[in-house]
C-alpha positions in Angstrom: 17.8 14.9 -2.2 17.0 15.9 -5.8 13.3 16.1 -5.0 14.1 18.5 -2.1 15.6 20.8 -4.7 12.5 20.6 -6.9 13.8 18.1 -9.5 10.6 16.5 -10.9 10.0 13.2 -9.1 8.5 11.6 -12.2 11.8 11.7 -14.0 13.6 10.1 -11.0 10.8 7.5 -10.6 11.0 6.5 -14.3 14.7 6.2 -14.0 14.4 4.0 -10.9 12.2 1.7 -12.9 14.7 1.6 -15.7 17.7 1.0 -13.5 16.3 -1.2 -10.7 13.2 -2.9 -12.2 9.7 -3.0 -11.0 9.9 -4.5 -7.5 13.3 -3.0 -6.4 12.5 0.3 -8.1 9.1 0.6 -6.3 10.6 -0.1 -2.9 13.5 2.3 -3.5 11.3 5.1 -4.7 8.7 4.5 -2.0 11.3 4.8 0.7 13.1 7.8 -1.0 9.9 9.7 -1.7 8.6 9.1 1.9 12.0 10.2 3.3 11.9 13.3 1.1 8.4 14.1 2.2 9.4 13.8 5.8 12.5 16.0 5.4 10.7 18.8 3.6 7.9 18.7 6.1 10.4 19.1 9.0 12.4 21.8 7.2 9.2 23.8 6.6 8.0 23.3 10.1 11.2 23.9 12.1 14.0 25.4 10.0 12.7 27.5 7.1 9.1 28.3 8.2 9.2 32.0 7.3 10.5 31.4 3.8 8.0 28.6 3.1 5.1 30.7 4.5 6.1 33.5 2.2 5.9 31.1 -0.8 2.6 29.6 0.5 0.9 33.0 0.7 1.5 33.3 -3.1 -0.2 30.0 -3.8 -4.0 30.2 -3.9 -4.4 26.5 -3.6 -2.5 26.5 -0.3 -5.2 28.4 1.7 -7.9 25.9 0.7 -5.5 23.0 1.3 -4.6 24.4 4.8 -8.3 24.8 5.8 -9.2 21.3 4.6 -6.2 19.7 6.4 -7.1 21.6 9.5 -10.5 19.9 9.5 -9.6 16.4 8.2 -5.9 16.0 8.7 -4.2 13.0 7.2 -7.3 12.2 5.0 -6.9 15.3 3.0 -3.1 14.7 2.8 -3.9 11.3 1.3 -6.4 12.7 -1.2 -4.0 15.4 -2.2 -1.3 12.8 -2.8 -3.6 10.9 -5.1 -4.6 14.0 -7.0 -1.9 15.9 -8.8 -3.2 19.3 -7.7 0.1 20.5 -6.1 3.5 19.5 -7.3 5.2 16.8 -5.1 8.2 18.9 -4.0 6.3 22.0 -3.3 3.5 20.2 -1.4 6.0 18.5 0.9 7.1 21.9 2.2 3.5 23.3 2.4 2.3 20.4 4.5 4.9 21.4 7.1 3.0 24.6 7.6 -0.4 22.9 8.2 -1.8 21.5 11.5 -1.4 17.9 10.4 0.7 15.8 12.8 4.0 14.3 11.5 3.3 10.5 11.8 -0.2 10.6 10.3 1.2 12.8 7.5 4.0 10.3 6.8 1.8 7.3 6.8 -0.9 8.9 4.6 1.8 10.2 2.2 3.5 6.8 1.9 0.2 4.9 1.3 -1.2 7.5 -1.2 2.0 7.9 -3.2 2.2 4.1 -3.8 -0.2 4.0 -6.9 1.7 6.7 -8.7 5.0 5.4 -7.7 4.1 1.9 -9.0 2.9 3.4 -12.3 6.0 5.5 -13.0 8.4 2.7 -12.0 6.4 0.3 -14.1 6.7 2.6 -17.1 10.5 2.9 -16.5 10.9 -0.9 -16.2 9.0 -1.4 -19.5 11.3 1.1 -21.2 14.3 -0.9 -20.1 12.9 -4.1 -21.5 11.4 -2.7 -24.7 14.3 -4.0 -26.8 14.1 -7.5 -25.3 12.5 -10.2 -27.5 9.1 -11.0 -26.1 6.3 -13.3 -27.3 3.0 -11.8 -28.2 1.6 -13.2 -24.9 4.3 -11.4 -22.9 3.6 -8.1 -24.7 -0.1 -8.6 -24.1 0.5 -9.1 -20.4 2.7 -6.0 -20.2 0.1 -4.0 -22.0 -2.7 -5.2 -19.8 -0.7 -4.5 -16.7 0.1 -1.0 -17.9 -3.6 -0.3 -18.7 -4.7 -1.7 -15.4 -2.2 0.4 -13.5 -3.1 3.6 -15.4 -6.8 2.9 -14.9 -6.4 2.4 -11.2 -4.3 5.5 -10.9 -6.7 7.7 -12.9 -9.7 6.3 -11.0 -8.0 7.1 -7.6 -7.1 10.6 -8.8 -10.7 11.3 -9.9 -12.1 10.0 -6.6 -9.6 12.1 -4.7 -10.4 15.2 -6.8 -14.2 14.7 -6.1 -13.6 14.2 -2.4 -11.4 17.3 -2.2 -14.1 19.3 -3.9 -16.6 18.1 -1.4 -14.2 18.9 1.5 -13.6 22.4 0.0 -17.3 23.1 -0.5 -18.0 22.0 3.1 -15.3 24.4 4.3 -17.0 27.3 2.5 -20.4 26.6 4.0 -19.2 26.5 7.6 
């Protein structure tokens, strides 16, 4: 519910990692963020459309996002979820204004939010265990896991950004 009210999801996700650990925290945040995305989408589409449209008109990125989603649907939703171009809470409402269908939107959102969710939950879980005594080997594994997770997340974000630029450029030519 906090994310529906624009509380930054990163703070909540780090907290989930700290409180629930890596596996449980990832599952909880994945379910919660997907449910939040679904609720905001439905609110924008059916309950508060005029108000969200007014906010969308003020956002330059929304027009490009809307055109791209109109042509490529869930694929653009997934790419936008991988790239931090639009804040999570705001984008959930904006997607409700686009032509993307609900089920593809939810599935694409869930799958594309997983890398970032895992990264932030992982960081939160490391924070909880930072005071525990660990061997050098355990710290090395934690560090390697963190670096691998950050690398994958950054690579996915770069690929998404590149694909979004291609999609946007294609939209301008047609």
